[in-house]
C-alpha distance (Angstrom), angle and dihedral (degrees) to the residues before:
residue distance angle dihedral
M1 . . .
S2 3.84 . .
V3 3.75 133.1 .
A4 3.78 124.2 -116.4
G5 3.73 122.4 166.9
G6 3.78 90.0 -0.8
K7 3.79 93.1 -63.2
K8 3.77 131.4 107.0
V9 3.80 112.0 -107.3
E10 3.77 118.9 -158.5
L11 3.73 119.2 -153.1
A12 3.87 91.8 -120.9
G13 3.84 89.7 48.5
F14 3.79 93.9 50.6
L15 3.81 94.3 46.3
D16 3.93 98.3 40.3
T17 3.72 114.0 118.9
G18 3.75 97.2 159.8
L19 3.78 97.4 -97.8
D20 3.71 116.8 163.0
L21 3.84 100.4 -129.2
S22 3.71 94.9 -176.1
T23 3.78 90.0 77.5
D24 3.73 135.3 52.5
S25 3.74 94.1 -142.3
I26 3.89 125.3 83.9
T27 3.73 132.2 -149.5
E28 3.74 124.2 -140.2
A29 3.73 90.1 -112.0
E30 3.75 91.8 53.4
R31 3.85 89.6 49.7
E32 3.74 95.0 51.4
R33 3.75 94.2 47.7
T34 3.74 91.3 51.3
L35 3.72 95.3 47.5
A36 3.79 88.5 48.1
W37 3.89 88.3 55.1
Y38 3.72 91.0 53.3
R39 3.78 93.3 49.2
E40 3.75 90.9 51.1
H41 3.82 98.7 43.1
H42 3.77 107.0 25.4
D43 3.75 108.0 26.1
H44 3.81 135.7 77.2
G45 3.86 131.5 -169.0
D46 3.79 111.1 -40.0
L47 3.83 95.8 -26.0
D48 3.81 116.2 117.5
L49 3.87 98.4 -147.3
A50 3.78 98.2 168.5
P51 3.77 109.0 43.4
F52 3.84 89.6 148.2
A53 3.82 90.4 71.5
R54 3.77 94.2 49.5
F55 3.95 90.2 45.5
Q56 3.89 94.0 48.3
L57 3.73 94.9 42.2
R58 3.76 88.3 54.9
H59 3.88 102.4 39.5
D60 3.78 107.1 17.3
P61 3.79 115.6 16.9
A62 3.73 92.8 161.1
T63 3.75 92.0 65.2
F64 3.67 91.5 47.1
K65 3.85 94.5 50.9
R66 3.86 90.7 48.9
L67 3.77 88.5 54.7
R68 3.83 89.6 51.3
R69 3.87 90.3 49.6
H70 3.79 88.3 50.2
I71 3.80 92.7 52.2
F72 3.63 92.7 45.7
A73 3.77 90.2 56.5
L74 3.81 88.9 55.8
G75 3.74 89.2 66.4
R76 3.69 93.3 57.7
E77 3.87 103.1 42.4
P78 2.89 146.6 110.8
E79 3.80 94.2 20.9
D80 3.86 94.8 -140.3
G81 3.74 95.9 57.4
P82 3.88 126.7 -2.5
L83 3.86 103.4 170.3
P84 3.69 121.3 -113.7
I85 3.82 110.4 -102.9
G86 3.82 88.9 -118.5
V87 3.88 87.7 62.1
A88 3.85 91.8 47.5
V89 3.68 89.6 52.8
L90 3.81 92.5 51.4
L91 3.84 88.4 49.8
Y92 3.76 88.9 59.3
I93 3.73 95.7 42.8
H94 3.85 85.5 59.5
A95 3.74 96.3 44.1
Y96 3.80 97.2 45.1
A97 3.79 89.8 50.5
V98 3.78 93.6 50.8
L99 3.71 90.8 46.5
G100 3.88 91.0 52.4
N101 3.84 94.5 -116.0
G102 3.84 98.4 140.2
K103 3.84 92.0 168.7
G104 3.85 90.5 54.9
T105 3.77 91.3 45.5
L106 3.77 94.5 56.3
Y107 3.95 88.2 42.1
E108 3.86 85.4 60.5
I109 3.80 97.3 39.6
I110 3.80 90.1 57.4
A111 3.85 90.1 50.4
A112 3.81 90.5 47.5
R113 3.78 91.4 54.0
A114 3.80 91.5 49.6
L115 3.84 87.7 55.3
G116 3.85 94.1 52.3
V117 3.76 99.0 -99.1
T118 3.71 111.1 154.4
R119 3.82 126.9 -123.6
A120 3.79 88.4 -118.8
D121 3.85 90.6 58.1
V122 3.79 90.1 51.8
V123 3.74 95.7 45.9
E124 3.82 94.2 50.3
T125 3.89 88.6 47.4
L126 3.84 87.8 54.6
A127 3.82 91.1 47.9
L128 3.80 89.8 54.8
A129 3.93 88.8 46.0
A130 3.79 89.6 54.3
L131 3.80 92.1 58.6
Q132 3.91 88.7 60.2
G133 3.75 99.7 29.5
G134 3.76 103.5 37.9
P135 3.80 123.4 -167.9
L136 3.84 89.5 -24.6
S137 3.84 90.6 65.3
V138 3.80 92.9 42.8
N139 3.75 94.7 49.6
A140 3.75 92.6 48.2
V141 3.81 94.2 50.3
A142 3.93 91.3 42.2
E143 3.79 90.7 55.3
F144 3.83 93.9 57.6
A145 3.88 108.2 19.3
D146 3.82 107.5 34.6
D147 3.68 98.0 98.0
Y148 3.80 94.6 35.4
L149 3.84 93.0 55.8
A150 3.88 89.7 44.6
D151 3.78 90.5 56.0
W152 3.86 94.0 47.5
P153 3.83 110.7 99.5
E154 3.80 115.7 -126.4
D155 3.90 92.6 -132.2
E156 3.76 97.3 50.1
G157 3.75 123.3 106.9
T158 3.75 134.8 51.0
G159 3.89 94.6 -121.0
V160 3.71 127.9 -123.1
A161 3.72 123.9 -69.5
W162 3.71 96.8 -124.3
P163 3.86 123.2 -153.1
E164 3.65 116.4 -86.2
G165 3.75 115.7 -76.4
W166 3.83 92.6 19.1
A167 3.83 113.9 127.5
A168 3.64 143.4 149.0
A169 3.87 110.0 -88.0
T170 3.75 111.5 156.0
D171 3.90 89.0 172.5
R172 3.85 90.7 67.9
L173 3.87 89.2 59.7
R174 3.74 96.1 47.6
S175 3.70 127.2 87.7
G176 3.81 99.5 -158.5
I177 3.79 97.0 -109.8
N178 3.82 117.3 143.3
L179 3.82 104.0 -94.5
G180 3.78 92.8 -166.0
S181 3.85 94.1 64.0
D182 3.87 129.9 65.9
A183 3.75 92.6 -159.1
L184 3.77 118.7 94.2
E185 3.78 96.4 -122.4
P186 3.87 125.0 -155.5
G187 3.74 111.9 -70.2
E188 3.82 94.6 14.3
L189 3.75 97.3 105.2
E190 3.68 87.7 55.6
L191 3.78 90.5 52.9
I192 3.82 91.7 50.6
R193 4.00 89.8 47.8
G194 3.78 89.4 48.5
W195 3.73 93.0 52.0
Y196 3.79 93.2 52.4
E197 3.77 91.2 45.5
R198 3.75 92.9 51.9
T199 3.68 96.9 45.7
E200 3.80 105.5 31.2
G201 3.73 104.5 17.4
M202 3.83 94.7 -121.1
V203 3.71 142.9 52.2
P204 3.86 113.1 -113.3
A205 3.88 112.4 -120.6
H206 3.73 92.5 -121.6
V207 3.81 91.5 65.0
E208 3.81 92.2 62.1
L209 3.81 92.3 43.1
L210 3.77 93.7 53.0
A211 3.74 94.6 43.0
A212 3.67 88.9 58.0
T213 3.81 99.5 40.6
A214 3.91 109.1 21.6
P215 3.75 110.2 13.5
A216 3.74 95.7 165.9
A217 3.88 90.3 53.9
L218 3.93 89.1 52.9
K219 3.73 90.6 49.7
T220 3.72 97.5 47.4
Q221 3.77 92.5 42.7
R222 3.74 89.6 53.5
A223 3.85 91.9 44.8
R224 3.79 90.1 54.4
F225 3.74 91.6 58.3
E226 3.74 95.2 43.2
T227 3.74 94.6 50.3
A228 3.80 95.1 44.4
V229 3.87 86.3 65.0
R230 3.77 99.0 77.3
G231 3.91 102.9 160.2
A232 3.76 102.6 -96.6
L233 3.82 90.6 105.2
P234 3.85 126.9 50.5
A235 3.78 112.2 -102.4
Q236 3.85 87.7 -121.7
L237 3.71 94.1 63.3
V238 3.89 95.0 55.4
P239 3.77 98.2 72.6
L240 3.86 90.1 39.5
L241 3.74 89.7 61.2
T242 3.83 88.0 61.0
V243 3.88 94.0 43.0
H244 3.79 87.9 54.8
L245 3.77 94.4 46.3
S246 3.86 94.5 42.7
A247 3.82 91.4 50.0
I248 3.77 91.4 52.8
R249 3.83 92.3 47.7
L250 3.78 91.8 42.6
W251 3.89 93.1 -122.4
P252 3.81 104.6 157.5
T253 3.79 101.4 -174.0
P254 3.77 100.5 49.4
L255 3.80 87.8 43.3
R256 3.73 91.6 56.7
R257 3.68 95.7 47.7
S258 3.73 93.9 46.2
L259 3.83 90.5 51.8
L260 3.86 87.1 51.7
L261 3.72 91.4 51.6
S262 3.91 92.0 45.0
R263 3.88 88.2 53.6
S264 3.74 92.8 49.3
L265 3.81 90.3 52.2
G266 3.80 92.8 54.0
V267 3.76 101.5 -99.1
R268 3.80 110.0 157.0
R269 3.77 120.3 -120.6
G270 3.86 91.2 -117.3
E271 3.84 90.2 55.2
A272 3.86 90.5 51.0
I273 3.95 91.3 48.2
S274 3.86 89.8 44.9
T275 3.88 88.5 55.3
L276 3.78 90.0 51.0
L277 3.83 90.4 48.4
W278 3.89 90.3 53.4
A279 3.79 87.4 50.4
A280 3.82 89.9 50.7
I281 3.99 88.0 65.4
Y282 3.78 77.6 84.0
G283 3.75 111.5 51.2
G284 3.80 103.9 -3.6
E285 3.80 113.8 -157.2
V286 3.81 90.8 10.4
V287 3.75 90.5 61.7
M288 3.74 98.0 43.3
E289 3.90 93.2 43.8
T290 3.72 92.2 53.7
A291 3.87 93.2 45.8
V292 3.78 93.6 49.6
D293 3.90 92.2 45.7
A294 3.72 88.3 49.9
A295 3.83 99.1 43.9
G296 3.73 111.9 -0.3
D297 3.89 87.5 125.5
V298 3.72 92.2 57.3
L299 3.76 92.7 48.9
E300 3.84 91.7 46.0
N301 3.84 93.1 49.7
W302 3.84 97.5 39.4
A303 3.74 111.8 142.9
């Protein structure tokens, strides 16, 4: 659950538009209530940010209702860690930005604001997206969300009721390297290796390759990640952003490493599975099959 206006907001309560999900048909009143909900929580100005809803409600309401039922189920399972709706929205802000979907990113930013998410939470999420999406992601977001973010007061928002144990802890995502220097200084490779060994149980092969061939590139790449994490977001959410994106993109190795980092930071197994289930909104069985093939042992042995 999240907090908005000082009240707990359940996923089902936030999404409820009075649809009768026991039937495939839709009444005109149901359609109008649902479109009004999208205008309130996912639209801005004259932009039409959710044309899929209007299209499906007109031509294929059965498919729309089944999607809604699927999403409602994500608010109930798994029992040991369904993610708050505010967290799920941040996952999609990150993924849509990396994928270059500026319209979708603004769509989710508007929903995040309605849920009490702060501007700082969103900006830090976008900073992490820029690491994986580069200028493509920033251009896409800027095209649609620049003015919206500029008009969002810094002090607005009650914040997210993060899961138990989640907290800002930038030190846990830093290796100890000198962030003010581009040169890989004596002892810093050992610091980077040590961070990976502690958090993921292994040092990725690219670390050794870059250390031998392009040490400044290794250092600056690492520094970009460490400085993107500023303390607005809890440390536990940071790797889950990559879990979610990797699952959608069917990237097995980054998915596995991000799950290992999530586990080392205290994320519960249910929260990790919930992240994968949100990703499976895109791809269904293909997403879950790839994730379990890549990291089923990690999920089974989660402690």
